[in-house]
C-alpha positions in Angstrom: 8.2 72.7 58.5 4.7 73.6 57.3 2.2 72.0 59.7 -1.3 71.6 58.2 -4.4 69.8 59.3 -6.6 68.8 56.3 -10.4 68.5 56.3 -10.2 64.7 56.1 -8.1 64.5 59.3 -10.6 66.7 61.1 -13.5 64.5 59.9 -11.6 61.4 61.0 -10.8 62.7 64.5 -14.3 64.1 65.0 -16.0 61.0 63.6 -13.9 58.6 65.8 -14.9 60.7 68.9 -18.6 60.7 68.0 -18.6 56.9 67.2 -16.9 56.0 70.5 -19.2 58.3 72.4 -22.3 56.7 70.8 -21.1 53.1 71.3 -20.2 53.8 74.9 -23.5 55.5 75.5 -25.3 52.4 74.2 -23.1 50.3 76.6 -21.7 48.1 73.9 -18.9 45.7 74.6 -15.6 46.7 72.9 -17.1 50.1 72.2 -13.7 51.5 71.0 -14.1 49.3 67.9 -16.7 51.7 66.6 -14.1 54.4 66.4 -11.8 52.0 64.5 -14.5 51.2 62.0 -15.3 54.9 61.5 -11.6 55.7 60.9 -11.4 52.9 58.3 -14.6 54.0 56.5 -13.9 57.7 56.0 -12.6 58.0 52.5 -11.6 60.6 49.9 -15.0 60.7 48.1 -18.6 60.0 49.0 -19.0 57.3 46.4 -15.8 55.5 47.6 -16.9 55.8 51.2 -20.3 54.3 50.5 -18.7 51.4 48.5 -16.1 50.7 51.2 -18.7 50.8 54.0 -20.9 48.3 52.1 -17.9 46.0 51.6 -17.1 46.2 55.3 -20.6 45.3 56.3 -20.7 42.3 54.0 -17.2 41.1 55.2 -18.2 41.5 58.9 -21.4 39.4 58.3 -19.4 36.7 56.6 -16.8 36.8 59.4 -19.6 36.3 62.1 -20.9 33.3 60.2 -17.4 31.8 60.0 -16.8 32.5 63.6 -20.0 30.9 64.8 -19.4 27.7 62.7 -15.7 27.2 63.3 -15.4 28.3 66.9 -18.4 26.4 68.1 -17.3 23.3 66.1 -13.6 23.2 66.8 -13.2 25.3 70.0 -11.8 28.7 70.9 -8.1 28.1 70.4 -5.2 29.6 68.2 -5.4 26.8 65.7 -9.1 27.4 65.0 -8.4 31.1 64.7 -5.7 30.4 62.1 -8.0 28.0 60.2 -10.7 30.6 60.3 -8.5 33.3 58.8 -7.2 30.9 56.2 -10.7 30.4 55.0 -12.2 33.8 55.6 -9.5 36.0 53.8 -9.7 34.1 50.4 -13.5 34.2 50.7 -13.4 37.9 51.1 -11.1 38.2 48.1 -13.5 36.0 46.1 -16.5 38.2 47.2 -14.5 41.3 46.3 -14.8 42.8 49.8 -11.1 42.9 50.7 -11.5 46.4 52.3 -13.5 44.7 55.0 -10.9 42.2 56.1 -9.3 44.4 58.8 -12.6 45.4 60.3 -13.8 41.8 60.2 -10.7 40.6 62.0 -11.6 42.9 64.9 -15.0 41.3 65.1 -13.5 37.8 64.9 -11.1 38.6 67.8 -13.9 40.0 69.9 -15.7 36.7 69.6 -12.5 34.8 70.2 -11.8 36.7 73.4 -15.3 36.3 74.7 -15.2 32.6 74.1 -18.7 32.0 73.0 -21.3 33.0 70.3 -24.7 34.1 71.3 -27.5 36.3 69.9 -26.5 39.1 72.3 -22.9 39.0 71.2 -23.8 39.0 67.5 -26.2 41.9 68.1 -23.4 43.8 69.9 -21.0 43.4 66.9 -23.7 44.4 64.5 -24.4 47.5 66.4 -20.7 48.4 66.5 -20.6 48.0 62.7 -23.7 50.2 62.3 -22.4 52.9 64.6 -19.0 53.0 63.0 -20.2 52.9 59.4 -23.1 55.2 60.1 -21.0 57.9 61.7 -18.4 57.6 58.8 -21.2 58.1 56.2 -22.5 61.1 58.0 -19.1 62.7 58.3 -18.5 62.1 54.6 -21.6 64.1 53.7 -19.3 67.1 53.8 -16.9 67.3 50.9 -15.1 70.6 50.0 -16.0 72.1 46.7 -13.5 71.7 43.9 -15.1 74.4 41.7 -12.4 77.0 42.4 -9.6 74.6 41.6 -11.3 73.3 38.4 -11.9 76.9 37.2 -8.2 77.6 37.8 -7.0 74.6 35.8 -9.4 75.4 33.0 -8.1 79.0 32.9 -4.5 78.0 33.0 -4.9 75.4 30.2 -6.6 77.9 28.0 -3.8 80.4 28.6 -1.2 77.8 27.7 -3.1 76.9 24.5 -3.1 80.6 23.6 0.6 80.9 24.2 1.4 77.8 22.1 -0.8 79.0 19.2 0.9 82.4 19.4 4.3 80.9 19.3 3.4 78.7 16.3 2.0 81.7 14.5 5.3 83.6 15.2 7.4 80.7 13.8 5.2 80.3 10.7 5.2 84.0 10.1 9.0 84.6 10.5 10.6 81.1 10.1 12.2 81.4 13.5 11.4 81.9 17.2 13.1 82.1 20.6 10.4 80.0 22.2 11.8 77.5 24.7 8.6 75.2 24.6 8.1 75.1 28.3 4.3 75.4 27.8 4.2 71.8 26.3 5.2 69.9 29.5 3.3 72.4 31.7 0.1 71.9 29.7 0.4 68.1 30.0 0.8 68.4 33.8 -2.2 70.8 34.0 -4.4 68.5 32.0 -3.6 65.5 34.2 -4.2 67.4 37.5 -7.4 69.0 36.2 -8.7 65.7 35.0 -7.9 64.0 38.4 -9.7 66.7 40.4 -12.7 66.5 38.0 -12.8 62.7 38.5 -12.8 63.2 42.3 -15.6 65.7 41.8 -17.7 63.0 40.0 -17.1 60.5 42.8 -18.4 63.0 45.3 -21.8 62.6 43.7 -23.6 59.3 44.4 -26.0 59.4 41.5 -24.4 61.7 39.1 -22.0 60.2 36.5 -21.5 63.2 34.3 -19.3 66.2 34.9 -18.7 69.1 32.5 -15.2 69.7 33.8 -14.1 66.1 33.3 -15.3 66.1 29.7 -13.8 69.5 29.2 -10.3 68.3 30.2 -10.7 65.1 28.1 -11.6 67.4 25.1 -8.5 69.6 25.7 -6.4 66.4 26.1 -7.4 65.2 22.7 -6.9 68.7 21.2 -3.4 68.8 22.8 -2.5 65.5 21.1 -3.2 67.3 17.8 -1.1 70.3 18.9 1.8 67.9 19.6 1.4 66.4 16.1 1.5 69.9 14.6 4.9 70.9 16.2 7.2 69.0 13.8 5.4 70.4 10.8 5.5 74.0 12.1 9.2 73.7 12.9 9.9 72.5 9.3 8.8 75.9 7.9 12.0 77.8 7.6 10.9 80.9 5.6 8.0 83.2 5.3 5.5 82.7 2.4 2.1 84.3 1.7 0.2 81.1 2.5 2.0 80.8 5.8 1.1 84.4 6.7 -2.6 83.4 6.2 -2.3 80.4 8.5 -0.4 82.6 11.1 -3.2 85.1 11.0 -5.7 82.3 11.5 -3.7 81.0 14.5 -3.6 84.4 16.1 -7.4 84.8 15.7 -7.9 81.3 17.1 -5.7 81.9 20.1 -7.8 85.0 21.0 -11.0 82.9 21.0 -9.9 79.9 23.1 -12.8 79.2 25.5 -15.5 76.6 26.2 -17.9 78.7 24.2 -15.9 79.8 21.1 -17.7 79.8 17.7 -16.4 76.7 16.0 -18.5 76.9 12.8 -16.9 80.3 12.1 -13.4 78.9 12.2 -14.3 75.9 10.2 -15.7 78.1 7.5 -12.5 80.1 7.5 -10.4 77.0 7.1 -12.6 75.8 4.2 -12.0 79.2 2.5 -8.3 78.9 3.0 -8.3 75.4 1.6 -10.1 76.6 -1.5 -7.5 79.4 -1.9 -4.7 76.8 -1.6 -6.2 74.6 -4.3 -6.6 77.5 -6.7 -2.9 78.4 -6.5 -0.5 77.5 -9.3 1.3 74.2 -8.7 4.7 74.5 -6.9 7.7 74.9 -9.1 10.4 73.6 -6.8 10.7 70.7 -4.4 11.3 73.1 -1.5 8.1 75.0 -2.4 6.2 71.7 -2.7 7.4 70.5 0.8 6.6 73.8 2.3 3.1 73.9 0.9 2.5 70.3 2.0 3.4 71.2 5.6 1.1 74.2 5.5 -1.7 72.1 4.1 -1.2 69.4 6.7 -1.3 72.1 9.4 -4.7 73.2 8.1 -5.9 69.6 8.1 -4.9 69.1 11.8 -6.4 72.5 12.8 -9.7 71.3 11.2 -9.5 68.1 13.4 -8.8 70.3 16.4 -12.0 72.2 15.8 -14.0 69.1 15.0 -13.1 67.7 18.4 -14.4 70.8 20.1 -17.6 70.8 18.0 -18.3 67.1 18.5 -17.3 66.4 22.1 -18.4 69.6 23.7 -21.7 69.8 22.0 -22.4 66.2 23.1 -21.6 67.2 26.7 -23.9 70.1 26.6 -26.7 67.9 25.4 -26.1 65.3 28.2 -25.8 67.9 30.9 -29.1 69.8 30.0 
């Protein structure tokens, strides 16, 4: 069995040890609770950690108010504890701070065990929260870079796009192909994984809400939808024709230029020239020729949309990221 300790596990263990050491050094009652709070607050991303920590602080403050009112009014007994939880949990849900329920229950039980509410006790619990949350936030300052993974997924997706265009070119050129189509599901999986990692990368920045990689994968996702729409029309071409050879050459050239910085206007101009050539041809004489030319014309139309997506979406990203 492959035994592996991840960076989050290391941060959790180290953070718990630091929190409990600080709380013990401050001579706080129930100092071990600081470690529990730290463990609960360490999250996958910085932004999520900050949000969860804030929710826990709010929930704990609400819990202390409920504890003071109900325990002092009705006594420190199991029935009061049950009533308190019956009121506190729905309140937390209403305030949208459900992540803080477990931490707050720890605070409630501390007050229940002590059997009284005083300023010193409330200050003790506040300090436990501050130590636990503070250590978790400091530990979450370190997040591993996803740059290497993101570059890998971008490179793999581009290679898959190139393969798909080459295979479509081969089919249009010869009317047959031995391609098994494995790049289609593989590209879908790569797009999903790449987009998920890019989204995590966004959430690791507190104030930044834009990410070139995320927009890049979204752009490729939309382009891939067009590629999927093209497949039935490409497969309907069962013989080689001069117009098909022209489109096959275009696909070959396009496949060699797949990158975030390829020259879209050049390919759009090429498509416009090809469309004009199609329009100047004599009308088809047979039904088969008409259907074949219709499929080729539709392929050109979809390739134009493919290029428009790159031209529109990626240029917008470049402007926002400058």
